[in-house]
PyMOL Python script that loads the backbone (N, CA, C, O; Angstrom):
from pymol import cmd

cmd.read_pdbstr("""\
ATOM      1  N   GLU A   1       0.880  -1.117  -0.059  1.00  0.00           N
ATOM      2  CA  GLU A   1      -0.050  -0.101  -0.005  1.00  0.00           C
ATOM      3  C   GLU A   1       0.921   1.391  -0.013  1.00  0.00           C
ATOM      4  O   GLU A   1       1.823   1.645   0.785  1.00  0.00           O
ATOM      5  N   SER A   2       0.504   2.157  -1.009  1.00  0.00           N
ATOM      6  CA  SER A   2       1.511   3.377  -1.067  1.00  0.00           C
ATOM      7  C   SER A   2       0.868   4.476  -0.131  1.00  0.00           C
ATOM      8  O   SER A   2       1.427   5.572  -0.140  1.00  0.00           O
ATOM      9  N   ARG A   3      -0.332   4.301   0.742  1.00  0.00           N
ATOM     10  CA  ARG A   3      -0.866   5.362   1.470  1.00  0.00           C
ATOM     11  C   ARG A   3      -1.503   4.862   2.438  1.00  0.00           C
ATOM     12  O   ARG A   3      -2.244   3.888   2.300  1.00  0.00           O
ATOM     13  N   PRO A   4      -1.261   5.577   3.769  1.00  0.00           N
ATOM     14  CA  PRO A   4      -2.232   4.810   4.944  1.00  0.00           C
ATOM     15  C   PRO A   4      -3.314   4.920   4.593  1.00  0.00           C
ATOM     16  O   PRO A   4      -3.825   5.862   3.987  1.00  0.00           O
ATOM     17  N   VAL A   5      -3.973   3.524   5.102  1.00  0.00           N
ATOM     18  CA  VAL A   5      -5.126   3.246   5.105  1.00  0.00           C
ATOM     19  C   VAL A   5      -5.382   2.326   6.321  1.00  0.00           C
ATOM     20  O   VAL A   5      -4.531   1.507   6.669  1.00  0.00           O
ATOM     21  N   TYR A   6      -6.662   2.481   7.017  1.00  0.00           N
ATOM     22  CA  TYR A   6      -6.952   1.886   8.265  1.00  0.00           C
ATOM     23  C   TYR A   6      -6.845   0.143   8.530  1.00  0.00           C
ATOM     24  O   TYR A   6      -6.633  -0.374   9.628  1.00  0.00           O
ATOM     25  N   PRO A   7      -7.027  -0.514   7.366  1.00  0.00           N
ATOM     26  CA  PRO A   7      -6.669  -1.844   7.417  1.00  0.00           C
ATOM     27  C   PRO A   7      -5.451  -2.383   7.970  1.00  0.00           C
ATOM     28  O   PRO A   7      -5.293  -3.397   8.648  1.00  0.00           O
ATOM     29  N   LEU A   8      -4.522  -1.431   7.517  1.00  0.00           N
ATOM     30  CA  LEU A   8      -2.814  -1.567   8.119  1.00  0.00           C
ATOM     31  C   LEU A   8      -2.843  -1.568   9.394  1.00  0.00           C
ATOM     32  O   LEU A   8      -2.219  -2.433  10.007  1.00  0.00           O
ATOM     33  N   VAL A   9      -3.482  -0.718   9.972  1.00  0.00           N
ATOM     34  CA  VAL A   9      -3.631  -0.733  11.531  1.00  0.00           C
ATOM     35  C   VAL A   9      -4.538  -1.693  11.944  1.00  0.00           C
ATOM     36  O   VAL A   9      -4.207  -2.197  13.017  1.00  0.00           O
ATOM     37  N   SER A  10      -5.735  -2.197  11.395  1.00  0.00           N
ATOM     38  CA  SER A  10      -6.627  -3.012  12.019  1.00  0.00           C
ATOM     39  C   SER A  10      -5.871  -4.451  12.018  1.00  0.00           C
ATOM     40  O   SER A  10      -5.969  -5.182  13.004  1.00  0.00           O
ATOM     41  N   LYS A  11      -5.303  -4.736  11.163  1.00  0.00           N
ATOM     42  CA  LYS A  11      -4.457  -5.954  10.750  1.00  0.00           C
ATOM     43  C   LYS A  11      -3.271  -6.190  12.023  1.00  0.00           C
ATOM     44  O   LYS A  11      -3.104  -7.273  12.584  1.00  0.00           O
ATOM     45  N   MET A  12      -2.571  -5.042  12.306  1.00  0.00           N
ATOM     46  CA  MET A  12      -1.605  -4.948  13.536  1.00  0.00           C
ATOM     47  C   MET A  12      -2.251  -5.506  14.649  1.00  0.00           C
ATOM     48  O   MET A  12      -1.796  -6.484  15.243  1.00  0.00           O
ATOM     49  N   LEU A  13      -3.381  -4.883  14.986  1.00  0.00           N
ATOM     50  CA  LEU A  13      -4.493  -4.999  16.178  1.00  0.00           C
ATOM     51  C   LEU A  13      -4.662  -6.184  16.107  1.00  0.00           C
ATOM     52  O   LEU A  13      -4.401  -6.716  17.186  1.00  0.00           O
ATOM     53  N   ASP A  14      -5.064  -7.062  15.145  1.00  0.00           N
ATOM     54  CA  ASP A  14      -5.696  -8.389  15.032  1.00  0.00           C
ATOM     55  C   ASP A  14      -4.388  -9.148  15.612  1.00  0.00           C
ATOM     56  O   ASP A  14      -4.669  -9.957  16.496  1.00  0.00           O
ATOM     57  N   LYS A  15      -3.204  -9.061  15.333  1.00  0.00           N
ATOM     58  CA  LYS A  15      -2.104  -9.703  15.550  1.00  0.00           C
ATOM     59  C   LYS A  15      -1.906  -9.721  17.216  1.00  0.00           C
ATOM     60  O   LYS A  15      -1.676 -10.686  17.945  1.00  0.00           O
ATOM     61  N   ALA A  16      -2.071  -8.371  17.539  1.00  0.00           N
ATOM     62  CA  ALA A  16      -1.779  -8.179  18.831  1.00  0.00           C
ATOM     63  C   ALA A  16      -2.747  -8.803  19.805  1.00  0.00           C
ATOM     64  O   ALA A  16      -2.439  -9.343  20.867  1.00  0.00           O
ATOM     65  N   PHE A  17      -3.963  -8.658  19.302  1.00  0.00           N
ATOM     66  CA  PHE A  17      -5.151  -9.354  20.126  1.00  0.00           C
ATOM     67  C   PHE A  17      -4.977 -10.730  20.275  1.00  0.00           C
ATOM     68  O   PHE A  17      -5.156 -11.231  21.385  1.00  0.00           O
ATOM     69  N   ASP A  18      -4.600 -11.527  19.160  1.00  0.00           N
ATOM     70  CA  ASP A  18      -4.580 -12.746  19.259  1.00  0.00           C
ATOM     71  C   ASP A  18      -3.325 -13.229  20.531  1.00  0.00           C
ATOM     72  O   ASP A  18      -3.399 -14.261  21.198  1.00  0.00           O
ATOM     73  N   ARG A  19      -2.485 -12.443  20.606  1.00  0.00           N
ATOM     74  CA  ARG A  19      -1.226 -12.840  21.796  1.00  0.00           C
ATOM     75  C   ARG A  19      -1.766 -12.543  23.059  1.00  0.00           C
ATOM     76  O   ARG A  19      -1.213 -13.006  24.056  1.00  0.00           O
ATOM     77  N   LEU A  20      -3.062 -11.630  23.193  1.00  0.00           N
ATOM     78  CA  LEU A  20      -3.514 -11.245  24.695  1.00  0.00           C
ATOM     79  C   LEU A  20      -4.311 -12.509  25.332  1.00  0.00           C
ATOM     80  O   LEU A  20      -5.072 -13.298  24.771  1.00  0.00           O
ATOM     81  N   GLU A  21      -3.918 -12.448  26.601  1.00  0.00           N
ATOM     82  CA  GLU A  21      -4.704 -13.512  27.574  1.00  0.00           C
ATOM     83  C   GLU A  21      -5.463 -12.900  28.185  1.00  0.00           C
ATOM     84  O   GLU A  21      -5.206 -11.714  28.396  1.00  0.00           O
ATOM     85  N   SER A  22      -6.530 -13.411  28.633  1.00  0.00           N
ATOM     86  CA  SER A  22      -7.796 -12.709  29.248  1.00  0.00           C
ATOM     87  C   SER A  22      -7.575 -12.063  30.375  1.00  0.00           C
ATOM     88  O   SER A  22      -8.507 -11.341  30.729  1.00  0.00           O
ATOM     89  N   LYS A  23      -6.570 -12.090  31.108  1.00  0.00           N
ATOM     90  CA  LYS A  23      -6.212 -11.573  32.264  1.00  0.00           C
ATOM     91  C   LYS A  23      -5.159 -10.080  31.853  1.00  0.00           C
ATOM     92  O   LYS A  23      -4.768  -9.258  32.681  1.00  0.00           O
ATOM     93  N   ASP A  24      -4.940 -10.064  30.683  1.00  0.00           N
ATOM     94  CA  ASP A  24      -3.999  -8.891  30.294  1.00  0.00           C
ATOM     95  C   ASP A  24      -4.786  -7.579  30.246  1.00  0.00           C
ATOM     96  O   ASP A  24      -5.991  -7.556  29.998  1.00  0.00           O
ATOM     97  N   SER A  25      -4.134  -6.610  30.467  1.00  0.00           N
ATOM     98  CA  SER A  25      -4.906  -5.342  30.428  1.00  0.00           C
ATOM     99  C   SER A  25      -3.813  -4.260  30.142  1.00  0.00           C
ATOM    100  O   SER A  25      -3.383  -3.508  31.017  1.00  0.00           O
ATOM    101  N   PRO A  26      -3.382  -4.250  28.772  1.00  0.00           N
ATOM    102  CA  PRO A  26      -2.025  -3.499  28.283  1.00  0.00           C
ATOM    103  C   PRO A  26      -2.231  -2.106  28.221  1.00  0.00           C
ATOM    104  O   PRO A  26      -3.393  -1.724  28.356  1.00  0.00           O
ATOM    105  N   ILE A  27      -1.346  -1.269  28.045  1.00  0.00           N
ATOM    106  CA  ILE A  27      -1.526   0.002  27.671  1.00  0.00           C
ATOM    107  C   ILE A  27      -1.041   0.348  26.227  1.00  0.00           C
ATOM    108  O   ILE A  27       0.158   0.115  26.073  1.00  0.00           O
ATOM    109  N   LEU A  28      -1.808   0.941  24.926  1.00  0.00           N
ATOM    110  CA  LEU A  28      -1.192   1.214  24.062  1.00  0.00           C
ATOM    111  C   LEU A  28      -0.889   2.572  23.592  1.00  0.00           C
ATOM    112  O   LEU A  28      -1.880   3.263  23.357  1.00  0.00           O
ATOM    113  N   HIS A  29       0.315   3.130  23.394  1.00  0.00           N
ATOM    114  CA  HIS A  29       0.712   4.470  23.229  1.00  0.00           C
ATOM    115  C   HIS A  29       0.572   4.715  21.748  1.00  0.00           C
ATOM    116  O   HIS A  29       0.656   3.723  21.024  1.00  0.00           O
ATOM    117  N   SER A  30       0.369   5.910  21.187  1.00  0.00           N
ATOM    118  CA  SER A  30       0.439   6.261  20.048  1.00  0.00           C
ATOM    119  C   SER A  30       0.612   7.940  19.898  1.00  0.00           C
ATOM    120  O   SER A  30       0.394   8.738  20.810  1.00  0.00           O
ATOM    121  N   ASP A  31       0.982   8.226  18.757  1.00  0.00           N
ATOM    122  CA  ASP A  31       0.853   9.398  18.359  1.00  0.00           C
ATOM    123  C   ASP A  31      -0.735   9.865  18.208  1.00  0.00           C
ATOM    124  O   ASP A  31      -1.656   9.118  18.538  1.00  0.00           O
ATOM    125  N   GLN A  32      -0.934  11.183  17.672  1.00  0.00           N
ATOM    126  CA  GLN A  32      -2.392  11.476  17.258  1.00  0.00           C
ATOM    127  C   GLN A  32      -2.678  11.208  15.633  1.00  0.00           C
ATOM    128  O   GLN A  32      -3.535  11.853  15.029  1.00  0.00           O
ATOM    129  N   GLY A  33      -2.159  10.556  15.231  1.00  0.00           N
ATOM    130  CA  GLY A  33      -2.694  10.034  13.703  1.00  0.00           C
ATOM    131  C   GLY A  33      -4.008   9.838  13.461  1.00  0.00           C
ATOM    132  O   GLY A  33      -4.781   9.469  14.346  1.00  0.00           O
ATOM    133  N   TRP A  34      -4.349  10.058  12.297  1.00  0.00           N
ATOM    134  CA  TRP A  34      -5.841  10.148  12.002  1.00  0.00           C
ATOM    135  C   TRP A  34      -6.337   8.475  12.262  1.00  0.00           C
ATOM    136  O   TRP A  34      -7.430   8.400  12.823  1.00  0.00           O
ATOM    137  N   HIS A  35      -5.904   7.593  12.043  1.00  0.00           N
ATOM    138  CA  HIS A  35      -6.076   6.353  12.168  1.00  0.00           C
ATOM    139  C   HIS A  35      -6.448   5.687  13.576  1.00  0.00           C
ATOM    140  O   HIS A  35      -7.288   4.826  13.837  1.00  0.00           O
ATOM    141  N   TYR A  36      -5.486   6.417  14.451  1.00  0.00           N
ATOM    142  CA  TYR A  36      -5.612   6.391  15.952  1.00  0.00           C
ATOM    143  C   TYR A  36      -6.672   7.185  16.814  1.00  0.00           C
ATOM    144  O   TYR A  36      -6.891   7.251  18.024  1.00  0.00           O
ATOM    145  N   GLN A  37      -7.184   7.702  15.808  1.00  0.00           N
ATOM    146  CA  GLN A  37      -8.310   8.733  16.359  1.00  0.00           C
ATOM    147  C   GLN A  37     -10.002   8.225  16.047  1.00  0.00           C
ATOM    148  O   GLN A  37     -11.025   8.749  16.488  1.00  0.00           O
ATOM    149  N   MET A  38      -9.886   7.157  15.233  1.00  0.00           N
ATOM    150  CA  MET A  38     -11.001   6.887  14.572  1.00  0.00           C
ATOM    151  C   MET A  38     -11.841   5.668  15.858  1.00  0.00           C
ATOM    152  O   MET A  38     -11.360   4.895  16.687  1.00  0.00           O
ATOM    153  N   LYS A  39     -13.138   5.985  15.500  1.00  0.00           N
ATOM    154  CA  LYS A  39     -13.991   5.239  16.777  1.00  0.00           C
ATOM    155  C   LYS A  39     -13.978   3.900  16.555  1.00  0.00           C
ATOM    156  O   LYS A  39     -14.328   3.198  17.504  1.00  0.00           O
ATOM    157  N   GLN A  40     -13.628   3.311  15.431  1.00  0.00           N
ATOM    158  CA  GLN A  40     -13.434   1.904  15.501  1.00  0.00           C
ATOM    159  C   GLN A  40     -12.109   1.277  16.083  1.00  0.00           C
ATOM    160  O   GLN A  40     -12.019   0.157  16.585  1.00  0.00           O
ATOM    161  N   TYR A  41     -11.016   2.274  15.913  1.00  0.00           N
ATOM    162  CA  TYR A  41      -9.743   1.799  16.651  1.00  0.00           C
ATOM    163  C   TYR A  41      -9.969   1.828  18.357  1.00  0.00           C
ATOM    164  O   TYR A  41      -9.437   1.002  19.099  1.00  0.00           O
ATOM    165  N   SER A  42     -10.832   2.904  18.818  1.00  0.00           N
ATOM    166  CA  SER A  42     -11.047   3.061  20.069  1.00  0.00           C
ATOM    167  C   SER A  42     -11.850   1.691  20.680  1.00  0.00           C
ATOM    168  O   SER A  42     -11.641   0.996  21.674  1.00  0.00           O
ATOM    169  N   HIS A  43     -12.807   1.646  19.667  1.00  0.00           N
ATOM    170  CA  HIS A  43     -13.853   0.274  20.417  1.00  0.00           C
ATOM    171  C   HIS A  43     -13.319  -0.838  20.302  1.00  0.00           C
ATOM    172  O   HIS A  43     -13.715  -1.763  21.011  1.00  0.00           O
ATOM    173  N   ASP A  44     -12.092  -1.053  19.206  1.00  0.00           N
ATOM    174  CA  ASP A  44     -11.647  -2.471  19.172  1.00  0.00           C
ATOM    175  C   ASP A  44     -10.476  -2.448  20.593  1.00  0.00           C
ATOM    176  O   ASP A  44     -10.105  -3.462  21.185  1.00  0.00           O
ATOM    177  N   LEU A  45     -10.134  -1.313  20.853  1.00  0.00           N
ATOM    178  CA  LEU A  45      -9.069  -1.356  22.050  1.00  0.00           C
ATOM    179  C   LEU A  45      -9.930  -1.929  23.349  1.00  0.00           C
ATOM    180  O   LEU A  45      -9.613  -2.882  24.061  1.00  0.00           O
ATOM    181  N   LYS A  46     -10.916  -1.223  23.442  1.00  0.00           N
ATOM    182  CA  LYS A  46     -11.772  -1.057  24.608  1.00  0.00           C
ATOM    183  C   LYS A  46     -12.305  -2.648  24.572  1.00  0.00           C
ATOM    184  O   LYS A  46     -12.098  -3.337  25.570  1.00  0.00           O
ATOM    185  N   LYS A  47     -12.917  -3.160  23.541  1.00  0.00           N
ATOM    186  CA  LYS A  47     -13.266  -4.452  23.419  1.00  0.00           C
ATOM    187  C   LYS A  47     -12.183  -5.599  24.097  1.00  0.00           C
ATOM    188  O   LYS A  47     -12.473  -6.586  24.774  1.00  0.00           O
ATOM    189  N   HIS A  48     -11.072  -5.198  23.746  1.00  0.00           N
ATOM    190  CA  HIS A  48     -10.085  -6.219  24.168  1.00  0.00           C
ATOM    191  C   HIS A  48      -9.389  -5.798  25.599  1.00  0.00           C
ATOM    192  O   HIS A  48      -8.392  -6.418  25.971  1.00  0.00           O
ATOM    193  N   ASN A  49      -9.922  -4.758  26.371  1.00  0.00           N
ATOM    194  CA  ASN A  49      -9.355  -4.427  27.534  1.00  0.00           C
ATOM    195  C   ASN A  49      -7.949  -3.596  27.638  1.00  0.00           C
ATOM    196  O   ASN A  49      -7.121  -3.579  28.549  1.00  0.00           O
ATOM    197  N   ILE A  50      -7.968  -3.027  26.588  1.00  0.00           N
ATOM    198  CA  ILE A  50      -6.485  -2.159  26.250  1.00  0.00           C
ATOM    199  C   ILE A  50      -7.008  -0.897  26.413  1.00  0.00           C
ATOM    200  O   ILE A  50      -8.074  -0.548  25.906  1.00  0.00           O
ATOM    201  N   THR A  51      -6.120  -0.005  27.283  1.00  0.00           N
ATOM    202  CA  THR A  51      -5.890   1.141  27.527  1.00  0.00           C
ATOM    203  C   THR A  51      -5.424   1.893  26.359  1.00  0.00           C
ATOM    204  O   THR A  51      -4.453   1.488  25.720  1.00  0.00           O
ATOM    205  N   GLN A  52      -6.161   3.147  25.982  1.00  0.00           N
ATOM    206  CA  GLN A  52      -5.413   3.930  24.923  1.00  0.00           C
ATOM    207  C   GLN A  52      -4.699   5.068  25.406  1.00  0.00           C
ATOM    208  O   GLN A  52      -5.275   5.827  26.184  1.00  0.00           O
ATOM    209  N   SER A  53      -3.605   5.276  25.077  1.00  0.00           N
ATOM    210  CA  SER A  53      -2.985   6.341  25.477  1.00  0.00           C
ATOM    211  C   SER A  53      -2.248   6.860  23.966  1.00  0.00           C
ATOM    212  O   SER A  53      -1.807   6.238  23.000  1.00  0.00           O
ATOM    213  N   MET A  54      -2.378   8.487  24.342  1.00  0.00           N
ATOM    214  CA  MET A  54      -2.080   9.269  23.117  1.00  0.00           C
ATOM    215  C   MET A  54      -1.063  10.194  23.392  1.00  0.00           C
ATOM    216  O   MET A  54      -1.281  10.771  24.457  1.00  0.00           O
ATOM    217  N   SER A  55      -0.114  10.524  22.875  1.00  0.00           N
ATOM    218  CA  SER A  55       0.471  11.995  22.898  1.00  0.00           C
ATOM    219  C   SER A  55      -0.291  13.210  22.697  1.00  0.00           C
ATOM    220  O   SER A  55      -1.067  13.426  21.766  1.00  0.00           O
ATOM    221  N   ARG A  56       0.033  14.073  23.766  1.00  0.00           N
ATOM    222  CA  ARG A  56      -0.609  15.375  23.530  1.00  0.00           C
ATOM    223  C   ARG A  56      -0.158  16.073  22.278  1.00  0.00           C
ATOM    224  O   ARG A  56       1.020  16.141  21.926  1.00  0.00           O
ATOM    225  N   LYS A  57      -1.304  16.650  21.552  1.00  0.00           N
ATOM    226  CA  LYS A  57      -1.255  17.559  20.511  1.00  0.00           C
ATOM    227  C   LYS A  57       0.314  18.579  20.319  1.00  0.00           C
ATOM    228  O   LYS A  57       0.627  19.554  21.002  1.00  0.00           O
ATOM    229  N   GLY A  58       0.922  18.094  19.422  1.00  0.00           N
ATOM    230  CA  GLY A  58       2.179  19.108  19.306  1.00  0.00           C
ATOM    231  C   GLY A  58       3.262  19.013  20.480  1.00  0.00           C
ATOM    232  O   GLY A  58       4.009  19.922  20.842  1.00  0.00           O
ATOM    233  N   ASN A  59       3.207  18.112  20.837  1.00  0.00           N
ATOM    234  CA  ASN A  59       4.286  17.579  22.031  1.00  0.00           C
ATOM    235  C   ASN A  59       5.001  16.031  21.791  1.00  0.00           C
ATOM    236  O   ASN A  59       4.563  14.938  22.148  1.00  0.00           O
ATOM    237  N   CYS A  60       6.347  16.377  21.002  1.00  0.00           N
ATOM    238  CA  CYS A  60       6.920  15.163  20.607  1.00  0.00           C
ATOM    239  C   CYS A  60       7.335  14.637  22.022  1.00  0.00           C
ATOM    240  O   CYS A  60       7.182  13.449  22.309  1.00  0.00           O
ATOM    241  N   LEU A  61       7.878  15.571  22.926  1.00  0.00           N
ATOM    242  CA  LEU A  61       8.184  14.543  24.218  1.00  0.00           C
ATOM    243  C   LEU A  61       7.603  13.678  24.950  1.00  0.00           C
ATOM    244  O   LEU A  61       8.144  12.910  25.747  1.00  0.00           O
ATOM    245  N   ASP A  62       6.078  13.814  24.610  1.00  0.00           N
ATOM    246  CA  ASP A  62       5.266  12.457  25.392  1.00  0.00           C
ATOM    247  C   ASP A  62       5.888  11.177  24.810  1.00  0.00           C
ATOM    248  O   ASP A  62       6.099  10.169  25.486  1.00  0.00           O
ATOM    249  N   ASN A  63       6.195  11.312  23.354  1.00  0.00           N
ATOM    250  CA  ASN A  63       6.526  10.017  22.823  1.00  0.00           C
ATOM    251  C   ASN A  63       7.834   9.443  23.185  1.00  0.00           C
ATOM    252  O   ASN A  63       8.063   8.234  23.221  1.00  0.00           O
ATOM    253  N   ALA A  64       8.886  10.605  23.518  1.00  0.00           N
ATOM    254  CA  ALA A  64      10.045  10.277  23.931  1.00  0.00           C
ATOM    255  C   ALA A  64      10.219   9.550  25.349  1.00  0.00           C
ATOM    256  O   ALA A  64      11.259   8.953  25.629  1.00  0.00           O
ATOM    257  N   VAL A  65       9.113   9.643  26.238  1.00  0.00           N
ATOM    258  CA  VAL A  65       9.282   9.050  27.626  1.00  0.00           C
ATOM    259  C   VAL A  65       8.848   7.679  26.702  1.00  0.00           C
ATOM    260  O   VAL A  65       9.778   7.133  26.109  1.00  0.00           O
ATOM    261  N   ILE A  66       7.934   7.290  26.600  1.00  0.00           N
ATOM    262  CA  ILE A  66       7.443   5.947  26.055  1.00  0.00           C
ATOM    263  C   ILE A  66       8.269   4.844  25.198  1.00  0.00           C
ATOM    264  O   ILE A  66       8.356   3.616  25.224  1.00  0.00           O
ATOM    265  N   GLU A  67       8.909   6.035  24.319  1.00  0.00           N
ATOM    266  CA  GLU A  67       9.955   5.176  23.297  1.00  0.00           C
ATOM    267  C   GLU A  67      11.268   4.751  23.836  1.00  0.00           C
ATOM    268  O   GLU A  67      11.961   3.864  23.337  1.00  0.00           O
ATOM    269  N   ASN A  68      11.625   5.587  25.106  1.00  0.00           N
ATOM    270  CA  ASN A  68      12.956   5.294  25.406  1.00  0.00           C
ATOM    271  C   ASN A  68      13.224   4.067  26.252  1.00  0.00           C
ATOM    272  O   ASN A  68      14.379   3.761  26.547  1.00  0.00           O
TER     273      ASN A  68
END
""", "prot")
cmd.dss("prot")
cmd.show_as("cartoon", "prot")
cmd.util.cbc("prot")
cmd.orient("prot")
């Protein structure tokens, strides 16, 4: 795919969901990309007991902490 499309993200999520156990409740951090703001994305995370974490707008230092 030569441009970003939601199925690229949803496929990644499906692979992650397959690895989760019922007792798991991870935090998934991302930037504020359009695909991470979609209702479907948030719904899928909630459905699998994943807490969504997102960097603040215009603050790349948020990501530095999680990526370090």
